[in-house]
C-alpha angles and dihedrals in degrees: 000000000000114000116222115225116249111267115262114262114242116244115261133198125237094265092051090047090052090054094044090050092052092048090059084077092060142284116327138175123234091260092051090050091052092050095044092047091051090050097043103034104020096111095056113009125039122207115185127208091245091052091051095049092045093048100045097068090044091053091046092050089051090053094246093115136029128205110256130192122326111258133205118310091013093297112160120226120211129210125201115240127217087257088052090052090051092049090049093049090048090052093049093046092050091058101136128129140046125309121233119227115230110185122161088195093056089046090052091048091051088056097037091114087077090064130078118256089256092051091048091050090049092049091052094043096049092042091051090051093049094047092046089056091046091051093058091050093045092050091051091049092049091052092052097047117102103170105094095223094047089043090055090050091047091050088049089053090054092048092047093051090047089052091052090050089050089051090052091047090054091061111097116242 
């Protein structure tokens, strides 16, 4: 009997890959994916609610996900398919190239001249407070992590947050 090769996995974008990676842990609803992504990736990769709900039907139509059981309040759980696992592995394995930084804070700072002095000071103050809180949480996460790859990512999150605080500290009062 001749064995047919496994079908090629369709290419996925980074947001789809983030969702497929999370679904390796088990079925999740869109809301659970949003919350888990914020917890797991929040320091270095944002996934918005609208991105999740836009991406899920596309992934299902491509055969990368299947609808699972209905959750509470009519929430729909999704399950990764074998084809989805192949697409995810292909995306991870193709990880070459340079990342692009997408930071709303840096964009705001680049356009801060359009604000009043008081608004600029408030932007810097509130950003410094938020990143200081994030730093404490990121340090705690980095200390807890045992997997070497996740530990490296957690340490990167700490370094990134420290760099943002350094950026904010470089702005004159």
